[in-house]
FIFILO-800412 format. One record per residue: residue in three letters; x, y, z of N, C-alpha, C in turn. Coordinates in steps of 0.1 Angstrom, whole numbers, plus 5000, padded with zeros to 4 digits. Layout:
# residues N
alaXYZXYZXYZ...
This chain:
# residues 162
met834080746997833580776983832780666979cys831680696972830780596967831480526955ser831380396955831980326944831080216939tyr829880206945829080096942828080116931cys827780246928826680266918827280306905gly828580346904829180386892828980536888cys828380616897828080756894829380826892asp830480776897831780846896832280836881ser831680756873832080746859831480856851ile830580926856829981046849830981156852gly831481216841832581316841832581416853val831481496854831481596864831381536878ile830581426879830481366892831881306897gly832581246888833881196891834881306895arg834781416888835581526891835281576905phe833981596908833581646921834081546932met833981416930834381316940835881326942ser836681336931838081356932838481476940glu837781586937837981706944837681696959his836681616962836381586976837581526983val838281436977839381366983840481476985glu840781556976841681666977841381756989ile840081786990839581877001839781817014ile839481687015839681617028841081607032asn841981587022843381587025843881717029ala843381827023843781967028843281987042cys842081937045841481957058842481887068gly842981767065843981697074845181787076ala845681857066846881937068846482057077leu845282117075844882217084844682167099lys844182057100843981997114845281977121ala846281937113847681917119848282057123ala848082157115848582287118847882347130val846582327131845782367143846282297155ala846482167154846982087166848282137171glu849182187162850482237165850382387170arg849182447168848982587171849982677164asp850282637152851182707143850382807134asp850282927139849483027132849883047117ala851183047114851583057100851082937092ala851282817097850882697090849382697089val848682737099847182747099846782837087his847282947086846983037075847282987061ala848482917060848882867047847982747044thr847682657053846882537050845382577048ala844982677055843582727053843482797039asp844482867035844482927022844382817011gln845182717013845182597004843782537003leu843182517015841882447016840782537009ala840882667013839882767007840082766992gly841282756987841582756972840982636965leu840782526973840082406967838582416969leu838182456981836782446985835982556977gly836482676976835682776970835282746956pro836282726947835982686933835082566932his835382466941834582346940833082366943thr832782446954831382466957830782556947glu831482656942830882746931830582666919ser831382566915831082486903829982396906glu829882336918828682246921827382326920glu827382446926826182526926825782576913ala826782616905826482676891825982566882gly826482446884826182336874825082246880leu825582146887824782036891823582086900phe823882166910822882206920821882296913ser822282386904821382476897820382396889val820782296881819982216873819082126881met819682056891818881956899817882036908gly818182156912817382236921815982276914arg815982266901814682296894813582186897arg814082076900813081966902812581966917asp811381956919810781966932811381866942glu811581746937812081636946813581666951phe814281756944815681786948815781926954his814882006952814982146956815382176971asp814682116980814982136994816382076998his816681966993817981906996819181996990ile818982046978819982136972820082256980ser818982316984818982436993819782417006thr819582297012820282267024821782257021leu822182187010823582177007824282307004cys823582396998824082536995824282607008gly823382587018823482647031824682597038glu824982467036826082407043827382457037his827382487024828582547018828882687025arg827882767027828082897034828582867048ser827982767055828382737069829882697069leu830282617060831682567060832582687057asp832282777049833082897046833182977059asp832082987066832083067079832982997090leu832882867091833682797100835182807097leu835482797085836882807081837382947084ala836583047081837083187084837283207099ala836383147107836583157122837883087126ile838182977120839382907124840582997120val840583047108841683137104841783257113ala840683307118840683417128841183377142gly841483247144842083207156841183117165asp839983087161839083007169839382857166tyr840482807170840982677167840082567173gly839282607183838382507189837282467180leu837082537168836082497159836582387148met837882347149838482257140837682127139asp837382067150836681937150835281957144thr834582067147833282097142833282117127phe834282187122834482207108834782077101glu835681997106835981867100834781777099arg833981767110832781687110831781737100ala831581867100830581927091831081897076leu832381917073832881887060832681747056arg833081657064832881507061831481477059asp830581527068829181497067828581547054his828981667050828481737038828981647026ile830181617025830781537014830081397013asp829781337025829081207025827681227019lys826981337022825681357016825681367001glu826781436996826881446982827281316975asp828381256980828981136974827981016975asn827281006986826480886988824980906987gly824581036984823181066983822881136970leu823381266969822981346958823581296945phe824881256945825481216932824781086926pro824580986935823880866929822380906924ala821780996931820381046927820481116914ala821581196912821681266900821981166888ala822781076891823180976881821980896876ser821080866885819880796880818680876877gly818681006881817481086878817581196868met818781226863818881336854818881286839asp818381356830818381316816819481376808gly819681336796820781376787820881526785asp819681596783819781736781820181806794glu819781756805820181816818821681796820trp822181676816823681656818824481746809gln823981776797824681866788824682006794glu823582046800823482176806824482186819ile824382076826825282066838826782076834asp827081996824828482006819828882146815gln827982206807828282346802828482446814arg827482446823827482536834828682506843thr829082376845830182346854831482386847his831582366835832782396827832982546828glu831982626827831982776827832582816841his832382736851832782776865833982696870asp834682626861835782546865837082626866his837382676878838482756880839782686877ala839782556878840982476876841482476862thr840582496852840882506838841282646834gly841082746843841382886839840382946830thr839282886828838282936819837783066824ala837883166815837383306819835883306821his835383366831833983376834833683476844ser832383506846831983596857830983526865his830783576877829883516887828583596888ala827683576878826383646879825683596892pro824983686898824283646911823383526909glu822783506898821883386896822683256896ala823883266891824683146888824983066900ala825583126910826183056921825283056934his824483156935823783166948822283176947ser821683106938820283126936819483036945his820082956953819382866962819282916975
């Protein structure tokens, strides 16, 4: 986790970084279940991981990614990160379906993706976004924060426009 630039002091960035820690911990539990070849534990830990990962990526995409993606300098990077979200979902589904050989690939891809956000995108957002953009990011992110139980819908534009 980035701790040198202070971007984690920005509410939504700090939340995303904390969620990254939870996601990595859940990945560790899945890895242990896969290593034991315990199908019931794999399904349970994968469900837990998906329950963290899905709302997290939806919130990132609806808020931070959507606003940052409007800027030319961030558009391609945001598009890549959104594609990685889909790839992570696909890898996790394949593991749940029994392809345990993908666990190391999934873990490397997840850690790599989180590193790109924590040490690249988030510091860039902290230094590059203005006050109005942060207000919009906070609003869009709050609207998609499953952890708070905020009622909302997933309009096609909101989460998957990249």
